Backbone as JSON Lines, residues from 0, in Angstrom:
{"i":0,"aa":"M","n":[-7.98,-2.92,-5.2],"ca":[-7.52,-2.31,-3.97],"c":[-8.48,-2.61,-2.82]}
{"i":1,"aa":"E","n":[-9.75,-2.73,-3.13],"ca":[-10.74,-2.95,-2.08],"c":[-10.65,-4.35,-1.47]}
{"i":2,"aa":"K","n":[-9.92,-5.27,-2.11],"ca":[-9.81,-6.64,-1.61],"c":[-8.64,-6.84,-0.67]}
{"i":3,"aa":"I","n":[-7.86,-5.8,-0.4],"ca":[-6.7,-5.91,0.48],"c":[-7.21,-6.14,1.91]}
{"i":4,"aa":"P","n":[-6.69,-7.19,2.59],"ca":[-7.16,-7.49,3.95],"c":[-6.85,-6.35,4.92]}
{"i":5,"aa":"D","n":[-7.72,-6.12,5.86],"ca":[-7.57,-5.11,6.92],"c":[-7.43,-3.69,6.37]}
{"i":6,"aa":"Q","n":[-7.89,-3.47,5.15],"ca":[-7.78,-2.16,4.54],"c":[-8.81,-1.21,5.15]}
{"i":7,"aa":"L","n":[-8.36,0.0,5.49],"ca":[-9.28,1.02,5.99],"c":[-9.61,2.04,4.91]}
{"i":8,"aa":"G","n":[-8.72,2.15,3.91],"ca":[-8.94,3.08,2.83],"c":[-7.8,3.03,1.84]}
{"i":9,"aa":"Y","n":[-8.02,3.62,0.66],"ca":[-6.96,3.63,-0.34],"c":[-7.08,4.87,-1.22]}
{"i":10,"aa":"L","n":[-5.95,5.23,-1.84],"ca":[-5.89,6.3,-2.82],"c":[-5.06,5.82,-4.0]}
{"i":11,"aa":"I","n":[-5.46,6.19,-5.19],"ca":[-4.62,6.03,-6.38],"c":[-4.48,7.43,-6.95]}
{"i":12,"aa":"L","n":[-3.23,7.89,-7.05],"ca":[-2.95,9.27,-7.44],"c":[-2.13,9.32,-8.72]}
{"i":13,"aa":"T","n":[-2.22,10.44,-9.42],"ca":[-1.3,10.7,-10.51],"c":[0.03,11.13,-9.9]}
{"i":14,"aa":"E","n":[1.06,11.22,-10.71],"ca":[2.37,11.63,-10.2],"c":[2.36,13.02,-9.59]}
{"i":15,"aa":"D","n":[1.44,13.88,-10.03],"ca":[1.37,15.23,-9.47],"c":[0.38,15.33,-8.31]}
{"i":16,"aa":"G","n":[-0.22,14.2,-7.89],"ca":[-1.04,14.18,-6.69],"c":[-2.54,14.26,-6.89]}
{"i":17,"aa":"A","n":[-3.01,14.28,-8.12],"ca":[-4.45,14.31,-8.36],"c":[-5.05,12.93,-8.04]}
{"i":18,"aa":"V","n":[-6.19,12.93,-7.37],"ca":[-6.85,11.68,-6.98],"c":[-7.55,11.08,-8.19]}
{"i":19,"aa":"L","n":[-7.14,9.84,-8.55],"ca":[-7.79,9.11,-9.64],"c":[-8.9,8.21,-9.1]}
{"i":20,"aa":"E","n":[-8.58,7.51,-8.02],"ca":[-9.54,6.62,-7.35],"c":[-9.31,6.71,-5.86]}
{"i":21,"aa":"S","n":[-10.35,6.42,-5.09],"ca":[-10.22,6.43,-3.64],"c":[-11.36,5.64,-3.02]}
{"i":22,"aa":"G","n":[-11.19,5.28,-1.77],"ca":[-12.24,4.56,-1.08],"c":[-11.99,4.51,0.41]}
{"i":23,"aa":"G","n":[-13.0,4.09,1.14],"ca":[-12.89,3.95,2.59],"c":[-12.61,5.28,3.27]}
{"i":24,"aa":"E","n":[-11.78,5.25,4.31],"ca":[-11.47,6.45,5.08],"c":[-10.69,7.5,4.27]}
{"i":25,"aa":"L","n":[-10.1,7.08,3.16],"ca":[-9.33,8.01,2.34],"c":[-10.1,8.52,1.12]}
{"i":26,"aa":"E","n":[-11.38,8.25,1.06],"ca":[-12.17,8.65,-0.1],"c":[-12.08,10.17,-0.31]}
{"i":27,"aa":"N","n":[-11.62,10.55,-1.49],"ca":[-11.46,11.96,-1.89],"c":[-10.68,12.79,-0.88]}
{"i":28,"aa":"D","n":[-9.74,12.18,-0.19],"ca":[-8.96,12.88,0.84],"c":[-7.76,13.58,0.19]}
{"i":29,"aa":"E","n":[-7.99,14.79,-0.3],"ca":[-6.95,15.54,-0.98],"c":[-5.86,16.01,-0.01]}
{"i":30,"aa":"R","n":[-6.18,16.15,1.26],"ca":[-5.17,16.54,2.26],"c":[-4.11,15.46,2.37]}
{"i":31,"aa":"V","n":[-4.53,14.2,2.49],"ca":[-3.58,13.09,2.56],"c":[-2.83,12.96,1.23]}
{"i":32,"aa":"A","n":[-3.52,13.16,0.12],"ca":[-2.87,13.09,-1.2],"c":[-1.74,14.11,-1.29]}
{"i":33,"aa":"T","n":[-1.96,15.32,-0.8],"ca":[-0.93,16.35,-0.81],"c":[0.24,15.97,0.08]}
{"i":34,"aa":"I","n":[-0.05,15.44,1.26],"ca":[1.01,15.02,2.18],"c":[1.85,13.91,1.54]}
{"i":35,"aa":"I","n":[1.21,12.95,0.9],"ca":[1.91,11.83,0.26],"c":[2.8,12.32,-0.86]}
{"i":36,"aa":"T","n":[2.28,13.18,-1.73],"ca":[3.1,13.67,-2.85],"c":[4.27,14.53,-2.35]}
{"i":37,"aa":"D","n":[4.05,15.29,-1.27],"ca":[5.16,16.06,-0.68],"c":[6.21,15.12,-0.1]}
{"i":38,"aa":"L","n":[5.78,14.05,0.54],"ca":[6.71,13.07,1.1],"c":[7.53,12.41,-0.01]}
{"i":39,"aa":"I","n":[6.9,12.08,-1.12],"ca":[7.6,11.47,-2.25],"c":[8.62,12.45,-2.83]}
{"i":40,"aa":"S","n":[8.22,13.71,-2.98],"ca":[9.15,14.72,-3.48],"c":[10.34,14.86,-2.56]}
{"i":41,"aa":"L","n":[10.09,14.85,-1.26],"ca":[11.17,14.94,-0.28],"c":[12.09,13.73,-0.37]}
{"i":42,"aa":"S","n":[11.5,12.54,-0.47],"ca":[12.32,11.33,-0.52],"c":[13.17,11.27,-1.78]}
{"i":43,"aa":"N","n":[12.69,11.85,-2.87],"ca":[13.45,11.86,-4.12],"c":[14.57,12.9,-4.11]}
{"i":44,"aa":"S","n":[14.54,13.83,-3.17],"ca":[15.58,14.86,-3.11],"c":[16.53,14.66,-1.93]}
{"i":45,"aa":"V","n":[16.45,13.52,-1.26],"ca":[17.33,13.24,-0.13],"c":[18.77,13.12,-0.61]}
{"i":46,"aa":"D","n":[19.68,13.48,0.2],"ca":[21.13,13.47,-0.01],"c":[21.59,12.74,-1.27]}
{"i":47,"aa":"P","n":[21.9,13.48,-2.34],"ca":[22.34,12.85,-3.59],"c":[23.67,12.12,-3.47]}
{"i":48,"aa":"V","n":[24.44,12.41,-2.43],"ca":[25.7,11.69,-2.22],"c":[25.42,10.28,-1.73]}
{"i":49,"aa":"A","n":[24.39,10.12,-0.9],"ca":[24.06,8.81,-0.33],"c":[23.29,7.93,-1.31]}
{"i":50,"aa":"F","n":[22.52,8.54,-2.2],"ca":[21.68,7.79,-3.13],"c":[21.98,8.22,-4.56]}
{"i":51,"aa":"E","n":[21.98,7.28,-5.46],"ca":[22.18,7.57,-6.87],"c":[21.03,8.45,-7.38]}
{"i":52,"aa":"P","n":[21.27,9.33,-8.34],"ca":[20.2,10.19,-8.86],"c":[19.02,9.4,-9.44]}
{"i":53,"aa":"E","n":[19.29,8.25,-10.04],"ca":[18.23,7.44,-10.63],"c":[17.56,6.52,-9.62]}
{"i":54,"aa":"E","n":[18.16,6.41,-8.44],"ca":[17.63,5.48,-7.42],"c":[16.43,6.1,-6.74]}
{"i":55,"aa":"Q","n":[15.3,5.38,-6.76],"ca":[14.1,5.84,-6.08],"c":[13.6,4.75,-5.15]}
{"i":56,"aa":"F","n":[12.76,5.14,-4.21],"ca":[12.24,4.19,-3.24],"c":[11.36,3.15,-3.92]}
{"i":57,"aa":"K","n":[11.24,1.99,-3.3],"ca":[10.34,0.94,-3.78],"c":[9.02,0.99,-3.03]}
{"i":58,"aa":"K","n":[9.12,1.24,-1.72],"ca":[7.91,1.32,-0.89],"c":[8.23,2.17,0.33]}
{"i":59,"aa":"I","n":[7.27,2.97,0.73],"ca":[7.38,3.74,1.96],"c":[6.26,3.27,2.87]}
{"i":60,"aa":"T","n":[6.59,2.98,4.12],"ca":[5.55,2.66,5.09],"c":[5.61,3.68,6.23]}
{"i":61,"aa":"I","n":[4.45,4.08,6.68],"ca":[4.32,4.99,7.82],"c":[3.45,4.27,8.83]}
{"i":62,"aa":"T","n":[4.0,4.03,10.01],"ca":[3.32,3.21,11.01],"c":[2.89,4.03,12.22]}
{"i":63,"aa":"Y","n":[1.63,3.87,12.6],"ca":[1.06,4.47,13.8],"c":[0.7,3.33,14.76]}
{"i":64,"aa":"D","n":[0.14,3.66,15.92],"ca":[-0.2,2.63,16.9],"c":[-1.24,1.64,16.39]}
{"i":65,"aa":"D","n":[-2.25,2.13,15.68],"ca":[-3.36,1.26,15.3],"c":[-3.54,1.09,13.79]}
{"i":66,"aa":"H","n":[-2.75,1.79,12.99],"ca":[-2.84,1.66,11.53],"c":[-1.5,2.02,10.89]}
{"i":67,"aa":"W","n":[-1.4,1.7,9.6],"ca":[-0.19,2.05,8.86],"c":[-0.56,2.34,7.4]}
{"i":68,"aa":"F","n":[0.31,3.09,6.74],"ca":[0.15,3.42,5.34],"c":[1.25,2.75,4.54]}
{"i":69,"aa":"A","n":[0.91,2.16,3.42],"ca":[1.89,1.64,2.47],"c":[1.76,2.49,1.21]}
{"i":70,"aa":"I","n":[2.91,2.99,0.73],"ca":[2.92,3.88,-0.42],"c":[3.9,3.31,-1.45]}
{"i":71,"aa":"C","n":[3.46,3.17,-2.68],"ca":[4.37,2.73,-3.74],"c":[3.97,3.38,-5.06]}
{"i":72,"aa":"I","n":[4.92,3.37,-6.01],"ca":[4.68,3.94,-7.33],"c":[4.81,2.83,-8.36]}
{"i":73,"aa":"S","n":[3.86,2.76,-9.27],"ca":[3.9,1.79,-10.35],"c":[3.15,2.38,-11.55]}
{"i":74,"aa":"N","n":[3.72,2.23,-12.74],"ca":[3.09,2.73,-13.97],"c":[2.68,4.19,-13.86]}
{"i":75,"aa":"K","n":[3.57,5.0,-13.28],"ca":[3.36,6.45,-13.14],"c":[2.14,6.8,-12.3]}
{"i":76,"aa":"K","n":[1.75,5.9,-11.41],"ca":[0.66,6.17,-10.47],"c":[1.19,5.9,-9.06]}
{"i":77,"aa":"I","n":[0.64,6.62,-8.1],"ca":[0.99,6.46,-6.69],"c":[-0.15,5.71,-6.02]}
{"i":78,"aa":"Y","n":[0.19,4.6,-5.38],"ca":[-0.8,3.77,-4.68],"c":[-0.58,3.92,-3.18]}
{"i":79,"aa":"V","n":[-1.65,4.23,-2.47],"ca":[-1.6,4.4,-1.02],"c":[-2.68,3.53,-0.4]}
{"i":80,"aa":"V","n":[-2.3,2.71,0.57],"ca":[-3.28,1.89,1.28],"c":[-3.13,2.15,2.77]}
{"i":81,"aa":"K","n":[-4.24,2.4,3.42],"ca":[-4.26,2.54,4.88],"c":[-4.82,1.24,5.44]}
{"i":82,"aa":"R","n":[-4.01,0.57,6.28],"ca":[-4.43,-0.72,6.85],"c":[-4.38,-0.64,8.37]}
{"i":83,"aa":"K","n":[-5.26,-1.38,9.01],"ca":[-5.24,-1.41,10.47],"c":[-4.25,-2.46,10.94]}
{"i":84,"aa":"I","n":[-3.71,-2.22,12.11],"ca":[-2.77,-3.14,12.73],"c":[-3.53,-3.96,13.76]}
{"i":85,"aa":"E","n":[-3.48,-5.26,13.59],"ca":[-4.11,-6.15,14.56],"c":[-3.1,-6.5,15.63]}
{"i":86,"aa":"A","n":[-3.42,-6.21,16.87],"ca":[-2.54,-6.54,17.99],"c":[-2.93,-7.89,18.56]}
{"i":87,"aa":"S","n":[-1.98,-8.8,18.64],"ca":[-2.2,-10.11,19.23],"c":[-1.7,-10.06,20.67]}
{"i":88,"aa":"A","n":[-2.51,-10.47,21.61],"ca":[-2.14,-10.4,23.02],"c":[-0.89,-11.21,23.33]}
{"i":89,"aa":"S","n":[-0.69,-12.33,22.65],"ca":[0.45,-13.18,22.96],"c":[1.7,-12.83,22.16]}
{"i":90,"aa":"E","n":[1.56,-12.14,21.02],"ca":[2.69,-11.89,20.17],"c":[3.08,-10.41,20.06]}
{"i":91,"aa":"G","n":[2.35,-9.51,20.68],"ca":[2.63,-8.1,20.49],"c":[2.03,-7.63,19.19]}
{"i":92,"aa":"I","n":[2.56,-6.57,18.66],"ca":[2.04,-6.02,17.42],"c":[2.82,-6.6,16.25]}
{"i":93,"aa":"S","n":[2.1,-7.09,15.23],"ca":[2.76,-7.59,14.03],"c":[2.02,-7.11,12.81]}
{"i":94,"aa":"V","n":[2.74,-6.94,11.72],"ca":[2.15,-6.5,10.46],"c":[2.52,-7.52,9.39]}
{"i":95,"aa":"N","n":[1.54,-8.03,8.68],"ca":[1.78,-8.96,7.58],"c":[1.57,-8.22,6.28]}
{"i":96,"aa":"V","n":[2.57,-8.28,5.41],"ca":[2.49,-7.6,4.12],"c":[2.24,-8.61,3.04]}
């Protein structure tokens, strides 16, 4: 996780939100861990008519002016990366994943 370009911090959580690993600006940030797990719970309970009960998100991104969060679940762990957004004067704001 530490080798991700433009990374400001990361969290690896259990499905119930306990911090397994962390680094950078998110080191031991249980407040953000709680917000992320609440967001995942909310996304899993969104309108069952619109989404199949077994259908879950693949990735959630939350974008701010100068940084963004990428959130995904794999092997029963929640991975969160906070990355900075580089603004190019000639191209506007772009994010490379």
